[in-house]
N, C-alpha and C positions, 0 to 999 in steps of 0.2 A: 480601612478601605485599601483595596489592592491597587498597587501601582502597576498598570499594564500599558504604559505609554509605548508607542512604537519606537523602535530603535532608529539610529541614524541611517543604517543601511540594512534593508531587508533582503536576505538571500533570495535569488531568483530560482533556486532549485529545491524549494521546500517540498517535503513529502508528508502527507497525512499518515501518521503511524499509530494513532491510538486515540482514546477519549477518556475524559475524567468520569469515573463511574459513581463516585461518592466521596464524602469526607470520611476520614479515619481518625478516631480518637478526638481529643479536645484541644490539641496543640497545632492544628492546621495541616495535618498530613492529608494527602489525597490517595484514594484508590484509583489506579489508572489501569485500563484494559488495553493492552497492545492488540493490534489487528493481526499480528503474525507471531508465531512461536519464536521467530528471529527478533527478539526484543532488545538485542544489544545496541542497535542504533538509537533506541529510545532511552534505555537505561544509562548509556555512557555519554549522552549529549549534555554539555554544560549549560545549555540554554534551550528552553522549549518556546515554541511560538504557539499561541492559543487563539482559537477562533470561537466566538460565541455561537451557540447552536441555532440562533435565529438570524444570523447574518449570512448574506450571500456573498460568496467570493467569486467575483467575475474575473475573466482574464485581465491581467494588468492591475489587479486590485489587492496585491499581496500586502500593501501597507496597512490594510485593515486588521492584519494579524498583530497580536501583541506579544512581546517577548518577556520571558521571566527567567531569572537565574535558578538553576537547580542546585539546591544545597545538599540534598541527599536523595538517593534512590536505591531501593532494594527490592528483590523479588519477594512475593508473598505466595507461599506454597499453594499451587492450584488456583490462585486468584489474581494473577497479574502482578502489578507492581505497586509499591508504596513510595510516595515521593513527598519531599518537603521543598516548597518553593519559597524564594525570598519574598518577604512581605506578607506571608500568609501565616498568622500566628494563632488563629482560633478556629473553632469548628464552623462558625457561622460564615466566615470569610471563605473557608474551604468549600463549604456547601454551595456557595454562590457560583462556583466554577463547575458544578455538576453539568455533565453533557457537553462541556467545551471539548473540541477536538484538539489534538496535540500534533504539532508539525516540527520536523527537524530538517536541516539541509541534507540532501543526498550526499554531498561531499564529505559529510561528517560520519557517514556509515563506516564501520570497520571493514577492512578488506575481507571479502568472502573467501573461504577455503576453496581448494580445487574441486571442481565439479559441484559446487554449491552456488546458489544464486539468490539474490534478493527478489522477492516477488514483484516489487515495483519495477524492476528492470525487465521483467518478462512481459509485462503489460504493454501492448502495442506492437509486439513482435509478429511478423508474418509467420504463420504456422503451415508447414507443408506435410502432406501425407503421401501415400503411394497409391497409384492406380493398380489394377489387376496385372498389368504388364510390368510393374515395378518402377514406372516413371514417377518422378517427383511432381506433385500437384499441389498448388496453393489451395488450402482449405478455407483459410480465413485469417483473422487476427486474434491474438489473445486479448480479451477484454476484461478478464477477472481471474484471480487465482484463489482457489478455495482450499480448505483443509478438511479432510474426511476423518482425521484422527490417526490414520496410518501413513498418509503421504499427501503431497500437494496434488491438486487437480486443476488443470487448465480449462477454463471456460472459453471456447473458441466461438467468436462471432463469424459465421460462415459468410463468404462473399468472394469478390474478385476485384481486380483493378480495372478501371476504365482506360480508354486509350490515352488519357492524360497521366496515367499512373496513380490515380487517386483511388483509394480503397472504397468500395461500395458494399455495404452490408446487405445480405439477402434477407427478404421477408417472405413469409408464407402467405397463403390466400386470405388470412385474417389480419394481415399486416403486422404479424408478430415476428420479432427477429428470430432467424434460424440459428440455433446454437448446438454445439456438441461439447461434451465433457471428455477430456482425455487425461488419464493418470500421468502425472509428471514423474515417471519412473524410467530407469534405464532400459527396461524391457520394451518400451515403446519410443522413447526419445533418443535419437541417435546423435544429434549434435545441436548445440546452442551457440549461436554466433551473435553475441550481444552488439559488437560494433556494426555488424551488418543487419541487425534487428530481424534475425531469422532463426527459426527453430525447425529442424528436420526430424521426421518421425516415420515409423512404419504404419501409422494409423491409416486404415483403408479409406480411400477417397469416396467409396460407395457406401460407407457406413451410414 
């Protein structure tokens, strides 16, 4: 049986970075699929926090996550990571964790190189494009980062801020969110200001 009791202190900056895909071998190893090619935050973390696939994580309910010590973690060519967690010594126990999501503290992420960014830090940033006159215009907020194989793509939830400064997402006539996809490449992205939660680009506001 796996010991997944909650720890004494649950970090308040946990980020979901992957999921358990399957068991590997007969000695309790796990196949883990990272959500991002930037898997160092996952592979270098000494402790993982796991959430069952059928559990709901509401705001303030981080204590429902369970911590487990990482004994070993290595890349598997083209197939994510292989990991051995403390207390998981056989295939059946490993298989019981299939589909669990894996979380690590944001503070534990390795420092990003210059002009490189963790996807999780881009989500929620205001995204500005340009009008025909060249003026900076708020297009919306980054609500997801995708990978097309060649580079990252920002999914922008189009919208504006109300008089109170609260962002309001725009919806179309069928009540569907209005979104635009923008390649996260130097040809379009001019500046990323993480402390200011702002990304400036030359993306046309009329696109």
